[in-house]
KEGU-591554 format. One record per atom (N, C-alpha, C, O): residue in three letters; atom name; x, y, z; chain. Coordinates in Angstrom, 1 decimal. Example, Ala and Ser with C-alpha at 12.3 -4.5 7.8 and 13.67 -1.06 7.14 Angstrom:
// KEGU-591554
NODE, Ala, N, 13.2, -5.7, 7.8, A
NODE, Ala, CA, 12.3, -4.5, 7.8, A
NODE, Ala, C, 13.2, -3.3, 7.8, A
NODE, Ala, O, 14.2, -3.3, 8.5, A
NODE, Ser, N, 12.8, -2.2, 7.1, A
NODE, Ser, CA, 13.7, -1.1, 7.1, A
NODE, Ser, C, 12.9, 0.0, 7.9, A
NODE, Ser, O, 13.4, 1.1, 8.0, A
This chain:
// KEGU-591554
NODE, Unk, N, 83.5, 91.7, 121.3, A
NODE, Unk, CA, 84.0, 91.9, 119.9, A
NODE, Unk, C, 83.9, 93.4, 119.5, A
NODE, Unk, O, 82.9, 94.0, 119.9, A
NODE, Unk, N, 84.8, 93.8, 118.8, A
NODE, Unk, CA, 84.8, 95.2, 118.2, A
NODE, Unk, C, 84.9, 95.0, 116.7, A
NODE, Unk, O, 85.7, 94.3, 116.2, A
NODE, Unk, N, 84.1, 95.8, 116.0, A
NODE, Unk, CA, 84.1, 95.8, 114.5, A
NODE, Unk, C, 84.7, 97.2, 114.1, A
NODE, Unk, O, 84.3, 98.2, 114.6, A
NODE, Unk, N, 85.5, 97.1, 113.1, A
NODE, Unk, CA, 86.1, 98.3, 112.5, A
NODE, Unk, C, 85.7, 98.3, 111.0, A
NODE, Unk, O, 85.9, 97.4, 110.3, A
NODE, Unk, N, 85.0, 99.4, 110.6, A
NODE, Unk, CA, 84.5, 99.6, 109.3, A
NODE, Unk, C, 85.2, 100.8, 108.6, A
NODE, Unk, O, 85.1, 101.9, 109.1, A
NODE, Unk, N, 86.0, 100.5, 107.6, A
NODE, Unk, CA, 86.7, 101.5, 106.9, A
NODE, Unk, C, 86.0, 102.0, 105.6, A
NODE, Unk, O, 85.2, 101.3, 105.1, A
NODE, Unk, N, 86.4, 103.2, 105.2, A
NODE, Unk, CA, 85.8, 103.8, 104.0, A
NODE, Unk, C, 86.8, 104.8, 103.5, A
NODE, Unk, O, 87.6, 105.3, 104.2, A
NODE, Unk, N, 86.7, 105.2, 102.2, A
NODE, Unk, CA, 87.4, 106.3, 101.7, A
NODE, Unk, C, 88.6, 105.9, 100.7, A
NODE, Unk, O, 89.2, 106.8, 100.1, A
NODE, Unk, N, 88.8, 104.7, 100.5, A
NODE, Unk, CA, 89.9, 104.3, 99.5, A
NODE, Unk, C, 89.4, 104.6, 98.1, A
NODE, Unk, O, 88.3, 104.9, 97.8, A
NODE, Unk, N, 90.4, 104.4, 97.2, A
NODE, Unk, CA, 90.0, 104.6, 95.8, A
NODE, Unk, C, 91.3, 104.9, 94.9, A
NODE, Unk, O, 92.4, 104.7, 95.3, A
NODE, Unk, N, 91.0, 105.3, 93.7, A
NODE, Unk, CA, 92.0, 105.6, 92.7, A
NODE, Unk, C, 92.2, 107.1, 92.7, A
NODE, Unk, O, 91.3, 107.9, 92.6, A
NODE, Unk, N, 93.5, 107.6, 92.8, A
NODE, Unk, CA, 93.8, 109.0, 92.8, A
NODE, Unk, C, 95.1, 109.2, 92.0, A
NODE, Unk, O, 96.0, 108.3, 92.0, A
NODE, Unk, N, 95.2, 110.3, 91.3, A
NODE, Unk, CA, 96.5, 110.6, 90.6, A
NODE, Unk, C, 97.6, 111.1, 91.5, A
NODE, Unk, O, 97.3, 111.6, 92.6, A
NODE, Unk, N, 98.8, 110.9, 91.1, A
NODE, Unk, CA, 99.9, 111.4, 92.0, A
NODE, Unk, C, 99.7, 112.9, 92.3, A
NODE, Unk, O, 99.4, 113.7, 91.4, A
NODE, Unk, N, 100.0, 113.2, 93.5, A
NODE, Unk, CA, 99.8, 114.6, 94.0, A
NODE, Unk, C, 98.4, 114.8, 94.5, A
NODE, Unk, O, 98.2, 115.9, 95.1, A
NODE, Unk, N, 97.5, 113.9, 94.4, A
NODE, Unk, CA, 96.2, 114.1, 94.9, A
NODE, Unk, C, 96.0, 113.7, 96.3, A
NODE, Unk, O, 97.0, 113.4, 97.0, A
NODE, Unk, N, 94.8, 113.8, 96.8, A
NODE, Unk, CA, 94.5, 113.6, 98.2, A
NODE, Unk, C, 93.3, 112.6, 98.3, A
NODE, Unk, O, 92.4, 112.4, 97.5, A
NODE, Unk, N, 93.3, 111.9, 99.5, A
NODE, Unk, CA, 92.2, 111.0, 99.9, A
NODE, Unk, C, 92.1, 111.1, 101.4, A
NODE, Unk, O, 93.1, 111.4, 102.1, A
NODE, Unk, N, 90.9, 110.8, 101.9, A
NODE, Unk, CA, 90.7, 110.8, 103.3, A
NODE, Unk, C, 90.0, 109.4, 103.7, A
NODE, Unk, O, 89.0, 109.1, 103.1, A
NODE, Unk, N, 90.7, 108.7, 104.5, A
NODE, Unk, CA, 90.2, 107.4, 105.0, A
NODE, Unk, C, 89.5, 107.6, 106.4, A
NODE, Unk, O, 89.9, 108.4, 107.2, A
NODE, Unk, N, 88.5, 106.8, 106.6, A
NODE, Unk, CA, 87.7, 106.9, 107.8, A
NODE, Unk, C, 87.6, 105.4, 108.4, A
NODE, Unk, O, 87.5, 104.5, 107.6, A
NODE, Unk, N, 87.6, 105.3, 109.7, A
NODE, Unk, CA, 87.4, 104.0, 110.3, A
NODE, Unk, C, 86.6, 104.2, 111.6, A
NODE, Unk, O, 87.0, 104.9, 112.5, A
NODE, Unk, N, 85.4, 103.5, 111.6, A
NODE, Unk, CA, 84.5, 103.6, 112.8, A
NODE, Unk, C, 84.5, 102.3, 113.5, A
NODE, Unk, O, 84.4, 101.3, 112.9, A
NODE, Unk, N, 84.7, 102.4, 114.8, A
NODE, Unk, CA, 84.7, 101.2, 115.7, A
NODE, Unk, C, 83.3, 101.1, 116.3, A
NODE, Unk, O, 82.7, 102.1, 116.7, A
NODE, Unk, N, 82.8, 99.9, 116.5, A
NODE, Unk, CA, 81.6, 99.7, 117.1, A
NODE, Unk, C, 81.6, 98.3, 117.8, A
NODE, Unk, O, 82.5, 97.5, 117.6, A
NODE, Unk, N, 80.6, 98.0, 118.7, A
NODE, Unk, CA, 80.6, 96.8, 119.4, A
NODE, Unk, C, 80.9, 97.0, 120.9, A
NODE, Unk, O, 80.5, 97.9, 121.5, A
NODE, Unk, N, 81.6, 96.0, 121.4, A
NODE, Unk, CA, 81.8, 96.0, 122.9, A
NODE, Unk, C, 83.1, 96.8, 123.2, A
NODE, Unk, O, 84.1, 96.3, 123.5, A
NODE, Unk, N, 82.9, 98.1, 123.1, A
NODE, Unk, CA, 84.0, 99.0, 123.3, A
NODE, Unk, C, 84.1, 99.4, 124.8, A
NODE, Unk, O, 83.1, 99.8, 125.4, A
NODE, Unk, N, 85.3, 99.3, 125.3, A
NODE, Unk, CA, 85.6, 99.8, 126.7, A
NODE, Unk, C, 86.5, 101.0, 126.6, A
NODE, Unk, O, 86.1, 102.1, 127.0, A
NODE, Unk, N, 87.7, 100.8, 126.1, A
NODE, Unk, CA, 88.7, 101.8, 125.9, A
NODE, Unk, C, 89.5, 101.5, 124.7, A
NODE, Unk, O, 90.4, 100.7, 124.7, A
NODE, Unk, N, 89.2, 102.2, 123.6, A
NODE, Unk, CA, 89.9, 102.0, 122.4, A
NODE, Unk, C, 91.1, 103.0, 122.3, A
NODE, Unk, O, 91.0, 104.2, 122.2, A
NODE, Unk, N, 92.3, 102.3, 122.5, A
NODE, Unk, CA, 93.5, 103.2, 122.6, A
NODE, Unk, C, 94.7, 102.3, 122.4, A
NODE, Unk, O, 94.9, 101.4, 123.2, A
NODE, Unk, N, 95.6, 102.6, 121.4, A
NODE, Unk, CA, 95.4, 103.6, 120.4, A
NODE, Unk, C, 94.6, 103.1, 119.2, A
NODE, Unk, O, 94.1, 101.9, 119.2, A
NODE, Unk, N, 94.4, 104.0, 118.2, A
NODE, Unk, CA, 93.8, 103.6, 116.9, A
NODE, Unk, C, 94.9, 104.0, 115.9, A
NODE, Unk, O, 95.6, 105.0, 116.1, A
NODE, Unk, N, 94.9, 103.3, 114.8, A
NODE, Unk, CA, 95.9, 103.6, 113.8, A
NODE, Unk, C, 95.6, 103.0, 112.4, A
NODE, Unk, O, 94.6, 102.3, 112.2, A
NODE, Unk, N, 96.5, 103.3, 111.5, A
NODE, Unk, CA, 96.4, 102.8, 110.2, A
NODE, Unk, C, 97.7, 102.1, 109.8, A
NODE, Unk, O, 98.8, 102.6, 110.1, A
NODE, Unk, N, 97.6, 101.0, 109.2, A
NODE, Unk, CA, 98.7, 100.2, 108.6, A
NODE, Unk, C, 98.4, 100.1, 107.1, A
NODE, Unk, O, 97.3, 100.3, 106.7, A
NODE, Unk, N, 99.5, 99.7, 106.4, A
NODE, Unk, CA, 99.3, 99.4, 105.0, A
NODE, Unk, C, 100.1, 98.3, 104.6, A
NODE, Unk, O, 101.2, 98.0, 105.1, A
NODE, Unk, N, 99.7, 97.6, 103.5, A
NODE, Unk, CA, 100.4, 96.5, 102.9, A
NODE, Unk, C, 100.4, 96.6, 101.4, A
NODE, Unk, O, 99.3, 96.5, 100.8, A
NODE, Unk, N, 101.6, 96.8, 100.8, A
NODE, Unk, CA, 101.7, 96.8, 99.4, A
NODE, Unk, C, 102.0, 95.4, 98.9, A
NODE, Unk, O, 102.4, 94.6, 99.6, A
NODE, Unk, N, 101.7, 95.2, 97.6, A
NODE, Unk, CA, 101.9, 93.8, 97.1, A
NODE, Unk, C, 103.4, 93.4, 97.3, A
NODE, Unk, O, 104.3, 94.1, 96.9, A
NODE, Unk, N, 103.5, 92.2, 97.8, A
NODE, Unk, CA, 104.9, 91.6, 98.0, A
NODE, Unk, C, 105.6, 92.2, 99.2, A
NODE, Unk, O, 106.8, 91.8, 99.4, A
NODE, Unk, N, 105.0, 93.0, 100.0, A
NODE, Unk, CA, 105.6, 93.6, 101.1, A
NODE, Unk, C, 104.9, 93.3, 102.4, A
NODE, Unk, O, 103.7, 92.9, 102.4, A
NODE, Unk, N, 105.6, 93.5, 103.5, A
NODE, Unk, CA, 105.0, 93.3, 104.8, A
NODE, Unk, C, 104.1, 94.5, 105.2, A
NODE, Unk, O, 104.3, 95.6, 104.7, A
NODE, Unk, N, 103.2, 94.2, 106.1, A
NODE, Unk, CA, 102.3, 95.2, 106.6, A
NODE, Unk, C, 103.2, 96.2, 107.5, A
NODE, Unk, O, 104.0, 95.7, 108.3, A
NODE, Unk, N, 102.9, 97.5, 107.3, A
NODE, Unk, CA, 103.7, 98.4, 108.0, A
NODE, Unk, C, 102.8, 99.5, 108.7, A
NODE, Unk, O, 101.7, 99.8, 108.1, A
NODE, Unk, N, 103.3, 100.1, 109.8, A
NODE, Unk, CA, 102.6, 101.1, 110.4, A
NODE, Unk, C, 102.7, 102.4, 109.6, A
NODE, Unk, O, 103.7, 102.8, 109.1, A
NODE, Unk, N, 101.5, 103.1, 109.4, A
NODE, Unk, CA, 101.5, 104.3, 108.7, A
NODE, Unk, C, 101.4, 105.5, 109.7, A
NODE, Unk, O, 102.2, 106.4, 109.7, A
NODE, Unk, N, 100.4, 105.4, 110.6, A
NODE, Unk, CA, 100.2, 106.4, 111.6, A
NODE, Unk, C, 99.4, 105.8, 112.8, A
NODE, Unk, O, 98.6, 104.9, 112.6, A
NODE, Unk, N, 99.6, 106.4, 114.0, A
NODE, Unk, CA, 98.8, 105.9, 115.1, A
NODE, Unk, C, 98.5, 107.1, 116.0, A
NODE, Unk, O, 99.3, 108.1, 116.1, A
NODE, Unk, N, 97.4, 107.1, 116.7, A
NODE, Unk, CA, 97.0, 108.2, 117.6, A
NODE, Unk, C, 96.4, 107.6, 118.9, A
NODE, Unk, O, 95.6, 106.7, 118.8, A
NODE, Unk, N, 96.7, 108.2, 120.0, A
NODE, Unk, CA, 96.1, 107.9, 121.3, A
NODE, Unk, C, 94.8, 108.7, 121.5, A
NODE, Unk, O, 94.6, 109.6, 120.8, A
NODE, Unk, N, 94.1, 108.3, 122.5, A
NODE, Unk, CA, 92.9, 109.0, 122.9, A
NODE, Unk, C, 93.2, 110.4, 123.3, A
NODE, Unk, O, 92.4, 111.3, 123.2, A
NODE, Unk, N, 94.4, 110.6, 123.8, A
NODE, Unk, CA, 94.9, 112.0, 124.2, A
NODE, Unk, C, 95.4, 112.8, 123.1, A
NODE, Unk, O, 95.8, 114.0, 123.3, A
NODE, Unk, N, 95.5, 112.2, 121.9, A
NODE, Unk, CA, 96.0, 113.0, 120.7, A
NODE, Unk, C, 97.4, 112.9, 120.4, A
NODE, Unk, O, 97.9, 113.5, 119.5, A
NODE, Unk, N, 98.1, 112.0, 121.1, A
NODE, Unk, CA, 99.5, 111.8, 120.7, A
NODE, Unk, C, 99.6, 111.0, 119.4, A
NODE, Unk, O, 98.9, 110.0, 119.3, A
NODE, Unk, N, 100.5, 111.4, 118.5, A
NODE, Unk, CA, 100.6, 110.7, 117.2, A
NODE, Unk, C, 102.0, 110.3, 116.9, A
NODE, Unk, O, 103.0, 110.8, 117.5, A
NODE, Unk, N, 102.1, 109.3, 116.1, A
NODE, Unk, CA, 103.4, 109.0, 115.5, A
NODE, Unk, C, 103.1, 108.5, 114.1, A
NODE, Unk, O, 102.1, 107.9, 113.8, A
NODE, Unk, N, 104.1, 108.8, 113.2, A
NODE, Unk, CA, 104.0, 108.5, 111.8, A
NODE, Unk, C, 105.2, 107.8, 111.3, A
NODE, Unk, O, 106.3, 107.9, 111.8, A
NODE, Unk, N, 105.0, 107.0, 110.2, A
NODE, Unk, CA, 106.1, 106.5, 109.5, A
NODE, Unk, C, 106.9, 107.6, 108.8, A
NODE, Unk, O, 106.3, 108.6, 108.4, A
NODE, Unk, N, 108.2, 107.5, 108.7, A
NODE, Unk, CA, 109.0, 108.5, 108.1, A
NODE, Unk, C, 108.5, 108.8, 106.7, A
NODE, Unk, O, 108.6, 110.0, 106.3, A
NODE, Unk, N, 108.1, 107.8, 106.0, A
NODE, Unk, CA, 107.7, 108.0, 104.6, A
NODE, Unk, C, 106.5, 108.9, 104.4, A
NODE, Unk, O, 106.2, 109.3, 103.3, A
NODE, Unk, N, 105.7, 109.1, 105.4, A
NODE, Unk, CA, 104.4, 109.8, 105.2, A
NODE, Unk, C, 104.4, 111.1, 106.0, A
NODE, Unk, O, 103.5, 111.9, 105.9, A
NODE, Unk, N, 105.5, 111.4, 106.8, A
NODE, Unk, CA, 105.5, 112.6, 107.6, A
NODE, Unk, C, 105.4, 113.8, 106.7, A
NODE, Unk, O, 106.1, 113.9, 105.7, A
NODE, Unk, N, 104.6, 114.8, 107.1, A
NODE, Unk, CA, 104.4, 116.0, 106.4, A
NODE, Unk, C, 103.4, 115.9, 105.3, A
NODE, Unk, O, 103.0, 116.9, 104.7, A
NODE, Unk, N, 103.0, 114.7, 105.0, A
NODE, Unk, CA, 102.0, 114.5, 103.9, A
NODE, Unk, C, 100.6, 113.9, 104.5, A
NODE, Unk, O, 99.6, 114.3, 104.0, A
NODE, Unk, N, 100.7, 113.1, 105.5, A
NODE, Unk, CA, 99.5, 112.4, 106.0, A
NODE, Unk, C, 99.3, 113.0, 107.4, A
NODE, Unk, O, 100.2, 113.4, 108.1, A
NODE, Unk, N, 98.0, 113.1, 107.8, A
NODE, Unk, CA, 97.6, 113.5, 109.1, A
NODE, Unk, C, 96.6, 112.6, 109.7, A
NODE, Unk, O, 95.5, 112.3, 109.0, A
NODE, Unk, N, 96.8, 112.1, 110.8, A
NODE, Unk, CA, 95.8, 111.2, 111.5, A
NODE, Unk, C, 95.1, 112.0, 112.6, A
NODE, Unk, O, 95.7, 112.9, 113.2, A
NODE, Unk, N, 93.8, 111.7, 112.7, A
NODE, Unk, CA, 93.0, 112.4, 113.7, A
NODE, Unk, C, 91.9, 111.4, 114.2, A
NODE, Unk, O, 91.7, 110.4, 113.6, A
NODE, Unk, N, 91.3, 111.8, 115.3, A
NODE, Unk, CA, 90.2, 110.9, 115.8, A
NODE, Unk, C, 89.2, 111.7, 116.5, A
NODE, Unk, O, 89.4, 112.7, 117.1, A
NODE, Unk, N, 88.0, 111.1, 116.5, A
NODE, Unk, CA, 86.8, 111.7, 117.2, A
NODE, Unk, C, 86.5, 110.6, 118.3, A
NODE, Unk, O, 85.9, 109.6, 118.0, A
NODE, Unk, N, 86.9, 110.9, 119.5, A
NODE, Unk, CA, 86.7, 110.0, 120.6, A
NODE, Unk, C, 85.2, 109.7, 120.8, A
NODE, Unk, O, 84.9, 108.5, 121.2, A
NODE, Unk, N, 84.4, 110.7, 120.7, A
NODE, Unk, CA, 83.0, 110.5, 120.9, A
NODE, Unk, C, 82.4, 109.5, 120.0, A
NODE, Unk, O, 81.4, 108.8, 120.3, A
NODE, Unk, N, 82.9, 109.5, 118.7, A
NODE, Unk, CA, 82.4, 108.6, 117.7, A
NODE, Unk, C, 83.2, 107.4, 117.5, A
NODE, Unk, O, 82.9, 106.5, 116.7, A
NODE, Unk, N, 84.3, 107.2, 118.3, A
NODE, Unk, CA, 85.2, 106.1, 118.1, A
NODE, Unk, C, 85.6, 105.9, 116.7, A
NODE, Unk, O, 85.6, 104.8, 116.1, A
NODE, Unk, N, 86.0, 107.0, 116.1, A
NODE, Unk, CA, 86.3, 107.1, 114.7, A
NODE, Unk, C, 87.7, 107.7, 114.5, A
NODE, Unk, O, 88.1, 108.7, 115.1, A
NODE, Unk, N, 88.5, 107.1, 113.6, A
NODE, Unk, CA, 89.8, 107.6, 113.3, A
NODE, Unk, C, 89.9, 107.9, 111.8, A
NODE, Unk, O, 89.3, 107.2, 111.0, A
NODE, Unk, N, 90.6, 109.0, 111.5, A
NODE, Unk, CA, 90.7, 109.5, 110.1, A
NODE, Unk, C, 92.1, 109.5, 109.7, A
NODE, Unk, O, 93.0, 109.6, 110.5, A
NODE, Unk, N, 92.4, 109.4, 108.4, A
NODE, Unk, CA, 93.7, 109.6, 107.8, A
NODE, Unk, C, 93.6, 110.4, 106.6, A
NODE, Unk, O, 93.1, 110.0, 105.5, A
NODE, Unk, N, 94.0, 111.7, 106.7, A
NODE, Unk, CA, 94.1, 112.6, 105.6, A
NODE, Unk, C, 95.4, 112.4, 104.9, A
NODE, Unk, O, 96.4, 112.6, 105.4, A
NODE, Unk, N, 95.3, 112.0, 103.6, A
NODE, Unk, CA, 96.5, 111.7, 102.8, A
NODE, Unk, C, 96.6, 112.8, 101.7, A
NODE, Unk, O, 95.8, 112.8, 100.8, A
NODE, Unk, N, 97.7, 113.6, 101.7, A
NODE, Unk, CA, 97.9, 114.6, 100.7, A
NODE, Unk, C, 99.2, 114.3, 100.0, A
NODE, Unk, O, 100.0, 113.5, 100.4, A
NODE, Unk, N, 99.4, 114.9, 98.8, A
NODE, Unk, CA, 100.6, 114.7, 98.0, A
NODE, Unk, C, 100.9, 113.2, 97.8, A
NODE, Unk, O, 102.0, 112.8, 98.0, A
NODE, Unk, N, 99.9, 112.5, 97.4, A
NODE, Unk, CA, 100.1, 111.0, 97.3, A
NODE, Unk, C, 101.0, 110.7, 96.2, A
NODE, Unk, O, 101.1, 111.4, 95.2, A
NODE, Unk, N, 101.8, 109.6, 96.4, A
NODE, Unk, CA, 102.8, 109.1, 95.5, A
NODE, Unk, C, 102.4, 107.7, 95.1, A
NODE, Unk, O, 101.7, 107.0, 95.8, A
NODE, Unk, N, 102.9, 107.3, 93.9, A
NODE, Unk, CA, 102.6, 105.9, 93.5, A
NODE, Unk, C, 103.1, 104.9, 94.6, A
NODE, Unk, O, 102.4, 103.8, 94.7, A
NODE, Unk, N, 104.1, 105.2, 95.3, A
NODE, Unk, CA, 104.6, 104.2, 96.3, A
NODE, Unk, C, 103.6, 104.2, 97.6, A
NODE, Unk, O, 103.9, 103.3, 98.4, A
NODE, Unk, N, 102.6, 105.0, 97.6, A
NODE, Unk, CA, 101.6, 104.9, 98.7, A
NODE, Unk, C, 100.6, 103.9, 98.3, A
NODE, Unk, O, 99.7, 103.6, 99.2, A
NODE, Unk, N, 100.6, 103.4, 97.1, A
NODE, Unk, CA, 99.6, 102.4, 96.7, A
NODE, Unk, C, 99.7, 101.1, 97.6, A
NODE, Unk, O, 100.8, 100.5, 97.8, A
NODE, Unk, N, 98.6, 100.8, 98.2, A
NODE, Unk, CA, 98.6, 99.6, 99.1, A
NODE, Unk, C, 97.1, 99.4, 99.6, A
NODE, Unk, O, 96.2, 100.3, 99.4, A
NODE, Unk, N, 96.9, 98.3, 100.3, A
NODE, Unk, CA, 95.7, 98.1, 101.1, A
NODE, Unk, C, 95.9, 98.7, 102.5, A
NODE, Unk, O, 96.9, 98.4, 103.1, A
NODE, Unk, N, 95.1, 99.6, 102.9, A
NODE, Unk, CA, 95.2, 100.3, 104.2, A
NODE, Unk, C, 94.2, 99.7, 105.2, A
NODE, Unk, O, 93.1, 99.5, 104.9, A
NODE, Unk, N, 94.8, 99.3, 106.3, A
NODE, Unk, CA, 94.0, 98.6, 107.4, A
NODE, Unk, C, 93.9, 99.5, 108.6, A
NODE, Unk, O, 94.9, 100.1, 109.1, A
NODE, Unk, N, 92.7, 99.6, 109.1, A
NODE, Unk, CA, 92.5, 100.2, 110.4, A
NODE, Unk, C, 92.8, 99.3, 111.5, A
NODE, Unk, O, 92.6, 98.1, 111.4, A
NODE, Unk, N, 93.4, 99.8, 112.6, A
NODE, Unk, CA, 93.8, 98.9, 113.7, A
NODE, Unk, C, 93.4, 99.6, 115.0, A
NODE, Unk, O, 93.5, 100.9, 115.1, A
NODE, Unk, N, 92.9, 98.8, 115.9, A
NODE, Unk, CA, 92.5, 99.4, 117.2, A
NODE, Unk, C, 92.8, 98.4, 118.3, A
NODE, Unk, O, 92.6, 97.2, 118.1, A
NODE, Unk, N, 93.1, 98.9, 119.5, A
NODE, Unk, CA, 93.3, 98.1, 120.7, A
NODE, Unk, C, 92.2, 98.4, 121.7, A
NODE, Unk, O, 92.0, 99.6, 122.0, A
NODE, Unk, N, 91.5, 97.4, 122.2, A
NODE, Unk, CA, 90.4, 97.6, 123.1, A
NODE, Unk, C, 90.8, 97.1, 124.5, A
NODE, Unk, O, 91.1, 95.9, 124.6, A
NODE, Unk, N, 90.9, 97.9, 125.4, A
NODE, Unk, CA, 91.3, 97.5, 126.8, A
NODE, Unk, C, 90.1, 97.3, 127.6, A
NODE, Unk, O, 89.3, 98.2, 127.8, A
NODE, Unk, N, 89.9, 96.0, 128.1, A
NODE, Unk, CA, 88.7, 95.7, 128.8, A
NODE, Unk, C, 89.0, 95.8, 130.3, A
NODE, Unk, O, 90.1, 95.9, 130.7, A
NODE, Unk, N, 87.9, 95.9, 131.1, A
NODE, Unk, CA, 88.1, 96.0, 132.6, A
NODE, Unk, C, 89.1, 94.8, 133.1, A
NODE, Unk, O, 88.9, 93.7, 132.7, A
NODE, Unk, N, 90.1, 95.2, 133.9, A
NODE, Unk, CA, 91.1, 94.3, 134.3, A
NODE, Unk, C, 92.4, 94.5, 133.6, A
NODE, Unk, O, 93.4, 94.0, 134.0, A
NODE, Unk, N, 92.3, 95.2, 132.5, A
NODE, Unk, CA, 93.6, 95.6, 131.8, A
NODE, Unk, C, 94.0, 94.8, 130.6, A
NODE, Unk, O, 94.9, 95.2, 129.9, A
NODE, Unk, N, 93.3, 93.7, 130.3, A
NODE, Unk, CA, 93.7, 92.9, 129.1, A
NODE, Unk, C, 93.3, 93.7, 127.9, A
NODE, Unk, O, 92.3, 94.4, 127.8, A
NODE, Unk, N, 94.2, 93.6, 126.9, A
NODE, Unk, CA, 94.0, 94.3, 125.6, A
NODE, Unk, C, 93.7, 93.3, 124.5, A
NODE, Unk, O, 94.3, 92.2, 124.4, A
NODE, Unk, N, 92.9, 93.7, 123.6, A
NODE, Unk, CA, 92.6, 92.9, 122.4, A
NODE, Unk, C, 92.8, 93.8, 121.2, A
NODE, Unk, O, 92.4, 94.9, 121.2, A
NODE, Unk, N, 93.4, 93.2, 120.1, A
NODE, Unk, CA, 93.7, 94.0, 118.9, A
NODE, Unk, C, 92.7, 93.6, 117.8, A
NODE, Unk, O, 92.4, 92.4, 117.7, A
NODE, Unk, N, 92.2, 94.6, 117.1, A
NODE, Unk, CA, 91.3, 94.4, 116.0, A
NODE, Unk, C, 91.8, 95.0, 114.7, A
NODE, Unk, O, 92.5, 96.0, 114.8, A
NODE, Unk, N, 91.4, 94.4, 113.6, A
NODE, Unk, CA, 91.7, 94.9, 112.3, A
NODE, Unk, C, 90.4, 95.1, 111.5, A
NODE, Unk, O, 89.5, 94.4, 111.6, A
NODE, Unk, N, 90.5, 96.2, 110.6, A
NODE, Unk, CA, 89.4, 96.4, 109.7, A
NODE, Unk, C, 89.7, 95.4, 108.5, A
NODE, Unk, O, 90.7, 94.7, 108.4, A
NODE, Unk, N, 88.7, 95.5, 107.5, A
NODE, Unk, CA, 88.8, 94.6, 106.4, A
NODE, Unk, C, 89.8, 95.1, 105.3, A
NODE, Unk, O, 90.2, 94.3, 104.4, A
NODE, Unk, N, 90.2, 96.3, 105.4, A
NODE, Unk, CA, 91.1, 96.9, 104.5, A
NODE, Unk, C, 90.4, 97.7, 103.4, A
NODE, Unk, O, 89.4, 97.3, 102.9, A
NODE, Unk, N, 91.1, 98.7, 102.9, A
NODE, Unk, CA, 90.6, 99.5, 101.8, A
NODE, Unk, C, 91.7, 99.8, 100.9, A
NODE, Unk, O, 92.8, 100.3, 101.3, A
NODE, Unk, N, 91.5, 99.6, 99.6, A
NODE, Unk, CA, 92.6, 99.8, 98.6, A
NODE, Unk, C, 92.7, 101.2, 98.2, A
NODE, Unk, O, 91.8, 101.9, 97.9, A
NODE, Unk, N, 94.0, 101.7, 98.3, A
NODE, Unk, CA, 94.4, 103.0, 97.8, A
NODE, Unk, C, 95.3, 102.8, 96.6, A
NODE, Unk, O, 96.4, 102.2, 96.8, A
NODE, Unk, N, 95.0, 103.3, 95.5, A
NODE, Unk, CA, 95.8, 103.2, 94.3, A
NODE, Unk, C, 96.1, 104.6, 93.8, A
NODE, Unk, O, 95.3, 105.4, 93.5, A
NODE, Unk, N, 97.4, 104.9, 93.7, A
NODE, Unk, CA, 97.9, 106.1, 93.2, A
NODE, Unk, C, 98.6, 105.9, 91.8, A
NODE, Unk, O, 99.7, 105.3, 91.7, A
NODE, Unk, N, 97.9, 106.4, 90.8, A
NODE, Unk, CA, 98.4, 106.1, 89.5, A
NODE, Unk, C, 97.8, 107.1, 88.5, A
NODE, Unk, O, 96.8, 107.8, 88.7, A
NODE, Unk, N, 98.6, 107.3, 87.4, A
NODE, Unk, CA, 98.1, 108.2, 86.3, A
NODE, Unk, C, 96.9, 107.4, 85.6, A
NODE, Unk, O, 96.3, 108.0, 84.7, A
């Protein structure tokens, strides 16, 4: 089992910034990729950004140029720097990680979610 613990959500005004962190622990073999998803009220969960252990990234079009994902492989931690936040970024943000065990099988894990609210 792998546990993902998120931190860094909160209330911020439009145009502001927040940094989310997610640390993985437990029976880790190869965590790849790690990423962030979000789910706004009444909407489906969507990919925000994802990063491989080699540093390859991909972003949702709606956050390109404003959000930056990074990771510390030694700490099994992924970060999401969110700048120029907009009200439409309001959502519960979930950390996601895939753990590949010996033999090649992959297991997907989710964090508990952290609420980001962008409002005046």
